[in-house]
DSSP file (Angstrom, degrees, kcal/mol; ACC not computed):
  #  RESIDUE AA STRUCTURE BP1 BP2  ACC     N-H-->O    O-->H-N    N-H-->O    O-->H-N    TCO  KAPPA ALPHA  PHI   PSI    X-CA   Y-CA   Z-CA
    1    1 A M              0   0    0      0, 0.0     2,-0.3     0, 0.0     0, 0.0   0.000 360.0 360.0 360.0 131.1   47.6   24.6  227.2
    2    2 A A        -     0   0    0      1,-0.0     2,-0.3     2,-0.0     0, 0.0  -0.677 360.0-126.0 -90.9 135.3   49.0   28.1  227.0
    3    3 A Q        -     0   0    0     -2,-0.3     3,-0.1     1,-0.1    -1,-0.0  -0.657  16.7-164.2 -82.1 138.6   47.0   30.6  224.9
    4    4 A D  S    S+     0   0    0     -2,-0.3     2,-0.4     1,-0.2    -1,-0.1   0.393  70.7  52.4-102.7   0.1   49.2   32.3  222.1
    5    5 A R        -     0   0    0     17,-0.1     2,-0.4     2,-0.0    17,-0.2  -0.973  62.4-165.6-142.6 128.7   46.8   35.2  221.3
    6    6 A F  E     -A   21   0A   0     15,-2.6    15,-2.6    -2,-0.4     2,-0.3  -0.933   7.4-159.6-114.9 133.4   45.1   37.6  223.6
    7    7 A Y  E     +A   20   0A   0     -2,-0.4     2,-0.3    13,-0.2    13,-0.2  -0.847  16.7 158.8-116.4 150.6   42.1   39.9  222.7
    8    8 A A  E     -A   19   0A   0     11,-1.8    11,-3.4    -2,-0.3     2,-0.4  -0.983  27.8-137.5-161.0 149.3   40.8   43.0  224.2
    9    9 A T  E     -A   18   0A   0     -2,-0.3     2,-0.4     9,-0.2     9,-0.2  -0.947  17.6-167.7-115.2 138.0   38.6   46.1  223.1
   10   10 A G  E     -A   17   0A   0      7,-2.5     7,-3.0    -2,-0.4     2,-0.4  -0.940   6.8-169.3-118.2 145.5   39.5   49.6  224.1
   11   11 A R  E     +A   16   0A   0     -2,-0.4    96,-0.5     5,-0.2     2,-0.3  -0.988  17.3 166.4-139.0 149.5   37.2   52.5  223.8
   12   12 A R  E >  S-A   15   0A   0      3,-1.9     3,-2.8    -2,-0.4    66,-0.2  -0.881  71.9 -34.8-158.5 126.8   37.3   56.4  224.0
   13   13 A K  T 3  S-     0   0    0     94,-0.6    97,-0.1    96,-0.3    -1,-0.0  -0.390 126.5 -31.0  51.8-122.9   34.6   58.8  222.8
   14   14 A S  T 3  S+     0   0    0     -2,-0.1     2,-0.4    -3,-0.1    -1,-0.3   0.188 115.1 109.1-105.7  18.0   33.1   57.0  219.6
   15   15 A A  E <   -A   12   0A   0     -3,-2.8    -3,-1.9    54,-0.1     2,-0.4  -0.773  49.1-166.4 -95.9 141.0   36.6   55.2  218.7
   16   16 A V  E     -AB  11  68A   0     52,-2.9    52,-2.2    -2,-0.4     2,-0.6  -0.993   6.1-161.8-125.5 135.6   37.0   51.6  219.2
   17   17 A A  E     -AB  10  67A   0     -7,-3.0    -7,-2.5    -2,-0.4     2,-0.7  -0.951   4.5-161.0-118.8 117.9   40.1   49.6  219.1
   18   18 A R  E     -AB   9  66A   0     48,-2.7    48,-2.1    -2,-0.6     2,-0.4  -0.866  22.5-165.7 -94.3 113.4   40.1   45.9  218.7
   19   19 A V  E     -AB   8  65A   0    -11,-3.4   -11,-1.8    -2,-0.7     2,-0.4  -0.890  16.5-171.3-117.6 133.5   43.6   44.6  220.0
   20   20 A W  E     -AB   7  64A   0     44,-2.7    44,-2.4    -2,-0.4     2,-0.5  -0.973   9.4-161.5-112.8 129.0   45.3   41.3  219.5
   21   21 A L  E     +AB   6  63A   0    -15,-2.6   -15,-2.6    -2,-0.4    42,-0.2  -0.928  12.7 173.2-110.8 130.6   48.4   40.5  221.5
   22   22 A T  E     - B   0  62A   0     40,-2.5    40,-3.5    -2,-0.5   -17,-0.1  -0.999  42.7 -94.2-137.4 143.7   50.9   37.8  220.5
   23   23 A P  E    S+ B   0  61A   0      0, 0.0    38,-0.3     0, 0.0     2,-0.2  -0.250  76.2 106.1 -53.6 131.0   54.2   36.8  221.8
   24   24 A G  S    S-     0   0    0     36,-3.4    35,-0.0    35,-0.0    -3,-0.0  -0.721  78.3 -56.7-168.8-137.1   56.8   38.6  219.7
   25   25 A S  S    S-     0   0    0     -2,-0.2    35,-0.2     2,-0.0    37,-0.1   0.195  80.0 -86.2-121.7  11.9   59.3   41.4  219.4
   26   26 A G  S    S+     0   0    0      1,-0.3     2,-0.3    33,-0.1    36,-0.2   0.706  70.8 155.3  92.8  16.5   57.3   44.6  220.2
   27   27 A K        -     0   0    0     32,-0.1    36,-3.2     7,-0.0     2,-0.5  -0.607  26.8-157.2 -86.0 136.1   56.0   45.3  216.7
   28   28 A I  E     -c   63   0A   0     -2,-0.3     2,-0.4    34,-0.2    36,-0.2  -0.960   9.2-175.5-118.2 133.3   52.7   47.4  216.5
   29   29 A I  E     -c   64   0A   0     34,-2.3    36,-2.7    -2,-0.5     2,-0.5  -0.997   3.8-168.7-128.1 125.3   50.5   47.2  213.4
   30   30 A V  E >  S-cD  65  33A   0      3,-2.9     3,-1.0    -2,-0.4    36,-0.2  -0.971  76.8 -21.5-116.9 123.4   47.4   49.5  213.2
   31   31 A N  T 3  S-     0   0    0     34,-2.8    -1,-0.2    -2,-0.5    35,-0.1   0.905 127.0 -53.4  36.0  57.1   44.9   48.8  210.5
   32   32 A K  T 3  S+     0   0    0     33,-0.3     2,-0.3     1,-0.2    -1,-0.3   0.807 122.9 101.8  53.9  38.1   47.7   47.0  208.5
   33   33 A M  B <  S-D   30   0A   0     -3,-1.0    -3,-2.9     4,-0.0    -1,-0.2  -0.918  82.9 -96.1-139.5 166.5   49.9   50.1  208.8
   34   34 A D     >  -     0   0    0     -2,-0.3     4,-2.6    -5,-0.2     3,-0.3  -0.652  38.1-123.0 -78.3 142.8   52.9   51.3  210.9
   35   35 A P  H  >>S+     0   0    0      0, 0.0     4,-3.1     0, 0.0     5,-0.5   0.910 112.7  52.9 -59.8 -45.0   51.6   53.5  213.8
   36   36 A E  I  >>S+     0   0    0      1,-0.2     4,-1.4     2,-0.2     5,-0.8   0.896 112.6  45.2 -62.6 -37.7   53.7   56.5  212.7
   37   37 A A  I  45S+     0   0    0     -3,-0.3    -1,-0.2     3,-0.2    -4,-0.0   0.886 117.5  43.9 -67.1 -39.7   52.2   56.2  209.1
   38   38 A Y  I  <5S+     0   0    0     -4,-2.6    -2,-0.2     1,-0.2    -1,-0.1   0.968 124.0  32.7 -73.1 -50.9   48.7   55.8  210.4
   39   39 A F  I  <5S-     0   0    0     -4,-3.1    -3,-0.2    -5,-0.2    -1,-0.2   0.720 112.6-116.4 -78.4 -25.0   48.8   58.5  213.1
   40   40 A G  I ><< -     0   0    0     -4,-1.4     3,-0.6    -5,-0.5    -3,-0.2   0.826  55.8 -40.8  86.2 101.8   51.1   60.7  211.2
   41   41 A G  T 3 <S-     0   0    0     -5,-0.8    -1,-0.2     1,-0.2    -2,-0.1  -0.331 122.2  -4.8  65.0-128.5   54.6   61.5  212.7
   42   42 A I  T 3  S+     0   0    0     -2,-0.1     2,-2.0    -3,-0.1    -1,-0.2  -0.098  82.5 152.2 -95.9  27.7   55.0   62.2  216.4
   43   43 A Y  S <  S-     0   0    0     -3,-0.6    -2,-0.1     1,-0.2    -1,-0.0  -0.428  80.2 -63.1 -85.0  85.8   51.3   62.0  217.2
   44   44 A K  S >  S+     0   0    0     -2,-2.0     3,-1.2     1,-0.1     4,-0.3   0.735  84.8 147.8  54.3  34.7   51.0   60.9  220.8
   45   45 A I  T >>  +     0   0    0      1,-0.3     3,-1.2     2,-0.2     4,-0.7   0.688  60.2  72.9 -74.8 -17.2   52.7   57.5  219.9
   46   46 A H  H 3> S+     0   0    0      1,-0.2     4,-0.6    -4,-0.2     3,-0.3   0.761  84.3  67.5 -60.8 -26.9   54.3   57.5  223.4
   47   47 A K  H <4 S+     0   0    0     -3,-1.2    -1,-0.2     1,-0.2     3,-0.2   0.768  93.9  57.6 -63.8 -28.2   50.9   56.7  224.8
   48   48 A L  H <4 S+     0   0    0     -3,-1.2     4,-0.4    -4,-0.3    -1,-0.2   0.864 105.5  49.6 -76.7 -33.2   51.0   53.3  223.1
   49   49 A D  H  X S+     0   0    0     -4,-0.7     4,-1.7    -3,-0.3     3,-0.2   0.622  90.9  82.4 -83.0 -11.2   54.3   52.3  224.9
   50   50 A K  H  X S+     0   0    0     -4,-0.6     4,-2.3    -3,-0.2     5,-0.2   0.919  87.4  50.3 -58.5 -51.0   53.0   53.3  228.4
   51   51 A P  H  > S+     0   0    0      0, 0.0     4,-1.8     0, 0.0    -1,-0.2   0.845 113.2  48.6 -58.4 -31.1   51.1   50.0  229.2
   52   52 A F  H  >>S+     0   0    0     -4,-0.4     5,-2.8    -3,-0.2     4,-0.6   0.836 112.0  48.0 -77.7 -33.2   54.2   48.1  228.2
   53   53 A K  H  <5S+     0   0    0     -4,-1.7     3,-0.3     3,-0.2    -1,-0.2   0.871 110.4  51.4 -69.1 -40.7   56.5   50.2  230.4
   54   54 A V  H  <5S+     0   0    0     -4,-2.3    -2,-0.2     1,-0.2    -1,-0.2   0.900 117.9  37.5 -69.1 -43.1   54.2   50.0  233.4
   55   55 A T  H  <5S-     0   0    0     -4,-1.8    -1,-0.2    -5,-0.2    -2,-0.2   0.514 105.6-127.2 -87.8  -2.7   54.0   46.2  233.2
   56   56 A E  T  <5S+     0   0    0     -4,-0.6    -3,-0.2    -3,-0.3    -4,-0.1   0.920  76.9 119.3  56.0  53.6   57.7   45.8  232.1
   57   57 A T    >>< +     0   0    0     -5,-2.8     3,-1.5    -6,-0.1     4,-0.7  -0.194  29.9 148.3-128.7  37.9   56.7   43.7  229.1
   58   58 A F  T 34 S+     0   0    0     -6,-0.4     3,-0.2     1,-0.3    -5,-0.1   0.839  76.4  14.2 -50.2 -56.6   58.3   46.2  226.6
   59   59 A E  T 34 S+     0   0    0      1,-0.1    -1,-0.3    -7,-0.1   -32,-0.1  -0.060 104.1  95.0-112.0  30.6   59.5   44.0  223.7
   60   60 A D  T <4 S+     0   0    0     -3,-1.5   -36,-3.4   -35,-0.2     2,-0.4   0.809  81.2  41.8 -89.0 -32.7   57.5   40.8  224.7
   61   61 A Y  E  <  -B   23   0A   0     -4,-0.7     2,-0.3   -38,-0.3    -1,-0.1  -0.924  64.6-138.9-125.7 141.9   54.4   41.1  222.6
   62   62 A D  E     -B   22   0A   0    -40,-3.5   -40,-2.5    -2,-0.4     2,-0.4  -0.761  23.3-143.0 -85.9 145.8   53.4   42.1  219.1
   63   63 A V  E     -Bc  21  28A   0    -36,-3.2   -34,-2.3    -2,-0.3     2,-0.5  -0.939  17.1-177.2-115.0 131.2   50.2   44.2  218.7
   64   64 A M  E     +Bc  20  29A   0    -44,-2.4   -44,-2.7    -2,-0.4     2,-0.4  -0.989  19.7 179.0-123.7 119.3   47.7   43.8  215.9
   65   65 A A  E     -Bc  19  30A   0    -36,-2.7   -34,-2.8    -2,-0.5     2,-0.5  -0.936  26.8-159.3-131.0 147.1   44.9   46.4  216.1
   66   66 A T  E     -B   18   0A   0    -48,-2.1   -48,-2.7    -2,-0.4     2,-0.4  -0.976  19.6-164.9-120.5 115.8   41.9   47.4  214.1
   67   67 A L  E     +B   17   0A   0     -2,-0.5     2,-0.3   -50,-0.2   -50,-0.2  -0.854  10.8 173.0-105.1 135.2   40.7   51.0  214.8
   68   68 A T  E     +B   16   0A   0    -52,-2.2   -52,-2.9    -2,-0.4    -2,-0.0  -0.992  42.1   5.2-135.6 148.8   37.2   52.4  213.9
   69   69 A G  S    S+     0   0    0     -2,-0.3   -53,-0.2   -54,-0.2   -54,-0.1   0.231  86.0  58.6  71.0 166.3   35.3   55.6  214.6
   70   70 A G  S    S-     0   0    0    -55,-0.1     2,-0.2   -56,-0.1    -1,-0.2  -0.114  86.9 -69.4  74.9-174.9   36.4   58.8  216.3
   71   71 A G     >  -     0   0    0      1,-0.0     4,-2.5   -56,-0.0     5,-0.2  -0.502  54.9 -90.0-110.0-177.0   39.3   61.0  215.4
   72   72 A K  H  > S+     0   0    0      1,-0.2     4,-2.0     2,-0.2     5,-0.2   0.914 124.4  53.7 -67.8 -36.7   43.1   60.2  215.8
   73   73 A S  H  > S+     0   0    0      2,-0.2     4,-2.3     1,-0.2    -1,-0.2   0.947 110.8  44.5 -59.1 -51.9   43.4   61.5  219.2
   74   74 A A  H  > S+     0   0    0      1,-0.2     4,-2.3     2,-0.2    -1,-0.2   0.875 112.5  54.7 -55.1 -41.2   40.5   59.3  220.5
   75   75 A Q  H  X S+     0   0    0     -4,-2.5     4,-2.1     2,-0.2    -2,-0.2   0.852 104.6  50.9 -68.2 -34.9   41.9   56.3  218.6
   76   76 A V  H  X S+     0   0    0     -4,-2.0     4,-2.7     2,-0.2     5,-0.3   0.964 114.0  45.9 -61.6 -54.0   45.4   56.6  220.2
   77   77 A D  H  X S+     0   0    0     -4,-2.3     4,-2.2     1,-0.2    -2,-0.2   0.902 112.0  51.4 -60.8 -38.0   43.6   56.7  223.7
   78   78 A A  H  X S+     0   0    0     -4,-2.3     4,-2.8     2,-0.2    -1,-0.2   0.907 112.2  48.3 -65.3 -42.0   41.3   53.6  222.7
   79   79 A L  H  X S+     0   0    0     -4,-2.1     4,-2.4     2,-0.2    -2,-0.2   0.928 109.7  48.8 -65.5 -42.2   44.4   51.7  221.6
   80   80 A S  H  X S+     0   0    0     -4,-2.7     4,-2.1     1,-0.2    -1,-0.2   0.911 113.5  49.3 -67.4 -37.6   46.3   52.3  224.8
   81   81 A H  H  X S+     0   0    0     -4,-2.2     4,-2.1    -5,-0.3    -2,-0.2   0.935 113.1  46.5 -62.4 -47.1   43.1   51.2  226.7
   82   82 A G  H  X S+     0   0    0     -4,-2.8     4,-2.3     2,-0.2    -2,-0.2   0.860 110.6  52.0 -60.4 -41.2   42.8   48.0  224.5
   83   83 A I  H  X S+     0   0    0     -4,-2.4     4,-2.3     1,-0.2    -1,-0.2   0.891 109.9  50.3 -60.5 -46.2   46.5   47.3  225.0
   84   84 A S  H  X S+     0   0    0     -4,-2.1     4,-0.8    19,-0.2    -2,-0.2   0.856 111.8  47.2 -59.7 -41.3   46.1   47.6  228.8
   85   85 A R  H  X S+     0   0    0     -4,-2.1     4,-1.7     2,-0.2     3,-0.3   0.893 110.8  51.2 -71.0 -35.9   43.1   45.3  228.8
   86   86 A A  H  X S+     0   0    0     -4,-2.3     4,-1.8     1,-0.2    -2,-0.2   0.899 107.5  53.0 -65.5 -36.9   44.9   42.7  226.7
   87   87 A L  H  X S+     0   0    0     -4,-2.3     4,-1.5     1,-0.2    -1,-0.2   0.716 105.7  55.5 -69.4 -20.0   47.9   42.7  229.0
   88   88 A L  H  < S+     0   0    0     -4,-0.8    -1,-0.2    -3,-0.3    -2,-0.2   0.828 105.3  51.5 -69.9 -38.4   45.4   42.1  231.8
   89   89 A E  H  < S+     0   0    0     -4,-1.7    -2,-0.2     1,-0.2    -1,-0.2   0.849 109.2  51.3 -70.5 -33.5   44.3   39.0  229.9
   90   90 A V  H  < S+     0   0    0     -4,-1.8    -2,-0.2     1,-0.3    -1,-0.2   0.910 132.2   4.9 -66.6 -44.2   47.9   37.9  229.6
   91   91 A N    ><  -     0   0    0     -4,-1.5     3,-1.9    -5,-0.1    -1,-0.3  -0.877  57.1-161.5-143.2 110.2   48.6   38.2  233.3
   92   92 A P  G >  S+     0   0    0      0, 0.0     3,-1.8     0, 0.0     4,-0.3   0.765  90.7  72.2 -59.9 -22.7   45.9   39.2  235.9
   93   93 A E  G 3  S+     0   0    0      1,-0.3     4,-0.4     2,-0.1     3,-0.2   0.566  84.4  70.2 -74.6  -5.0   48.8   40.1  238.4
   94   94 A N  G <> S+     0   0    0     -3,-1.9     4,-2.3    -7,-0.2    -1,-0.3   0.552  73.0  90.4 -80.4  -8.9   49.4   43.2  236.1
   95   95 A R  H <> S+     0   0    0     -3,-1.8     4,-3.0     1,-0.2     5,-0.3   0.922  81.4  53.3 -65.6 -47.6   46.1   44.8  237.2
   96   96 A L  H  > S+     0   0    0     -4,-0.3     4,-2.6    -3,-0.2    -1,-0.2   0.918 112.1  41.7 -47.4 -55.3   47.6   46.7  240.2
   97   97 A S  H  > S+     0   0    0     -4,-0.4     4,-1.9     1,-0.2    -1,-0.2   0.940 117.4  48.5 -62.5 -42.0   50.3   48.5  238.3
   98   98 A L  H  <>S+     0   0    0     -4,-2.3     5,-2.2     1,-0.2     6,-0.5   0.871 112.6  47.5 -67.2 -34.3   47.9   49.2  235.4
   99   99 A K  H ><5S+     0   0    0     -4,-3.0     3,-1.8    -5,-0.2    -1,-0.2   0.916 108.9  55.1 -67.8 -45.6   45.2   50.5  237.6
  100  100 A K  H 3<5S+     0   0    0     -4,-2.6    -2,-0.2    -5,-0.3    -1,-0.2   0.846 109.6  45.3 -52.9 -38.1   47.6   52.7  239.5
  101  101 A S  T 3<5S-     0   0    0     -4,-1.9    -1,-0.3    -5,-0.2    -2,-0.2   0.365 115.9-117.8 -92.1  10.5   48.8   54.5  236.4
  102  102 A G  T < 5S+     0   0    0     -3,-1.8     3,-0.3    -5,-0.1    -3,-0.2   0.684  73.8 129.3  66.6  19.4   45.1   54.8  235.2
  103  103 A L      < +     0   0    0     -5,-2.2   -19,-0.2    -6,-0.2    -4,-0.2   0.520  65.6  54.1 -87.0  -6.9   45.3   52.8  232.1
  104  104 A L  S    S+     0   0    0     -6,-0.5     2,-0.3    -5,-0.1    -1,-0.2   0.610  82.7 102.0-101.1 -12.0   42.3   50.5  232.7
  105  105 A T  S    S-     0   0    0     -3,-0.3     2,-0.5    -6,-0.1   -24,-0.0  -0.554  70.9-135.5 -69.0 128.0   39.8   53.3  233.3
  106  106 A R        -     0   0    0     -2,-0.3   -94,-0.1     1,-0.0    -2,-0.1  -0.722  24.9-120.2 -81.6 124.1   37.6   53.9  230.3
  107  107 A D        -     0   0    0     -2,-0.5   -94,-0.6   -96,-0.5    -1,-0.0  -0.540  25.0-162.2 -66.9 117.1   37.4   57.8  229.8
  108  108 A P        +     0   0    0      0, 0.0     2,-0.2     0, 0.0    -1,-0.2   0.622  48.5 119.1 -74.4 -14.5   33.7   58.5  230.1
  109  109 A R        +     0   0    0      1,-0.0   -96,-0.3     3,-0.0     2,-0.3  -0.323  38.1 167.8 -68.0 123.4   33.7   61.9  228.5
  110  110 A M        -     0   0    0     -2,-0.2     2,-0.2   -98,-0.1    -1,-0.0  -0.843  43.9 -81.8-128.6 162.5   31.5   61.9  225.4
  111  111 A K        -     0   0    0     -2,-0.3     2,-0.2     1,-0.1    -1,-0.0  -0.461  48.2-122.5 -67.1 133.1   30.1   64.6  223.1
  112  112 A E        -     0   0    0     -2,-0.2     9,-0.2     1,-0.1    10,-0.1  -0.567  31.8-107.1 -80.9 143.9   26.9   66.2  224.6
  113  113 A R        -     0   0    0     -2,-0.2     2,-0.2     1,-0.1    -1,-0.1  -0.268  31.6-105.5 -68.8 152.9   23.8   66.0  222.3
  114  114 A K        -     0   0    0      5,-0.1     2,-0.3     1,-0.0     7,-0.3  -0.565  38.1-132.0 -74.2 142.9   22.5   69.0  220.6
  115  115 A K    >   -     0   0    0      5,-1.7     3,-1.3    -2,-0.2     2,-0.1  -0.714  20.0-103.7 -96.0 148.2   19.3   70.3  222.2
  116  116 A Y  T 3  S+     0   0    0     -2,-0.3     3,-0.1     1,-0.3     4,-0.1  -0.416 106.7  21.8 -67.0 144.1   16.0   71.2  220.4
  117  117 A G  T 3  S+     0   0    0      1,-0.3     8,-0.4    -2,-0.1     2,-0.3   0.534 112.0  94.4  76.1   9.9   15.4   75.0  220.0
  118  118 A Q  S <  S-     0   0    0     -3,-1.3    -1,-0.3     6,-0.1     6,-0.2  -0.892  79.7-127.3-129.2 158.3   19.1   75.6  220.4
  119  119 A K  S    S-     0   0    0      4,-1.1     5,-0.2    -2,-0.3     2,-0.2   0.897  87.8 -22.9 -72.3 -43.5   22.1   75.9  218.0
  120  120 A G  S    S-     0   0    0      3,-2.1    -5,-1.7    -4,-0.1    -2,-0.1  -0.502  95.9 -52.9-144.0-152.1   24.2   73.2  219.8
  121  121 A A  S    S-     0   0    0     -7,-0.3    -8,-0.1    -9,-0.2    -5,-0.0   0.899 133.3  -5.7 -64.0 -47.8   24.6   71.4  223.1
  122  122 A R  S    S+     0   0    0    -10,-0.1     2,-0.2     2,-0.1    -1,-0.1   0.575 110.6 101.1-125.5 -28.9   24.9   74.6  225.0
  123  123 A A        -     0   0    0     -5,-0.1    -3,-2.1     1,-0.0    -4,-1.1  -0.440  56.2-154.5 -66.3 133.5   25.0   77.4  222.3
  124  124 A K        -     0   0    0     -6,-0.2     2,-0.2    -5,-0.2    -6,-0.1  -0.579  26.0 -94.6-104.2 165.4   21.7   79.2  221.8
  125  125 A F        -     0   0    0     -8,-0.4    -1,-0.1    -2,-0.2     2,-0.1  -0.503  56.4 -87.9 -75.8 153.4   20.5   81.0  218.7
  126  126 A Q        -     0   0    0     -2,-0.2     2,-0.4     1,-0.1    -1,-0.1  -0.364  45.2-128.6 -63.5 136.3   21.2   84.8  218.8
  127  127 A F        -     0   0    0     -3,-0.1     2,-0.5    -2,-0.1    -1,-0.1  -0.724  18.1-159.5 -90.4 136.9   18.3   86.8  220.5
  128  128 A S        -     0   0    0     -2,-0.4    -2,-0.0     1,-0.1     0, 0.0  -0.975  12.7-166.1-118.2 120.7   16.9   89.6  218.7
  129  129 A K              0   0    0     -2,-0.5    -1,-0.1     1,-0.2    -2,-0.0   0.888 360.0 360.0 -71.8 -42.3   15.0   92.4  220.7
  130  130 A R              0   0    0      0, 0.0    -1,-0.2     0, 0.0    -2,-0.0   0.390 360.0 360.0-118.7 360.0   13.5   93.9  217.4
C-alpha cells in the first residue's frame, strides 16, 4: 500500500515547522495562507523551492505546513528543513543530494542565555569608578 501523505518536522532557533507532503501540483500553504502573504512579499521564499529543485520533484507535491515560534526568517529555514525531511520520507534515495546541499542539517545556533550579574549574554553593566 502506497502512502499518500508524508509528515516531517523542521526546526531552526525556536521556530518549529510541521510539514505534510501530498502528491499534487506544487502548491504551498503555510498556516492556511499563501507563503507570499504569510512571509510578506519576496521574503526568502526561494529557500522553500530549493529542496524540490535539488531532488527534481518541483511540481510533484503539495505542501501544507503549520509554523509556530521564532521570527519569519527562522520560520522560513525551519520550513525548508521540514520539506527536506519530508522528501526523505517520500524517497530515501534523495538523502545524498539533500545532504550535499546541506538541507538535512539542523542549524544548531541558538540564542545564548542571559547571565546573572550582567546586562545580557555577553554585555556587562557599565562600570563606574566613582
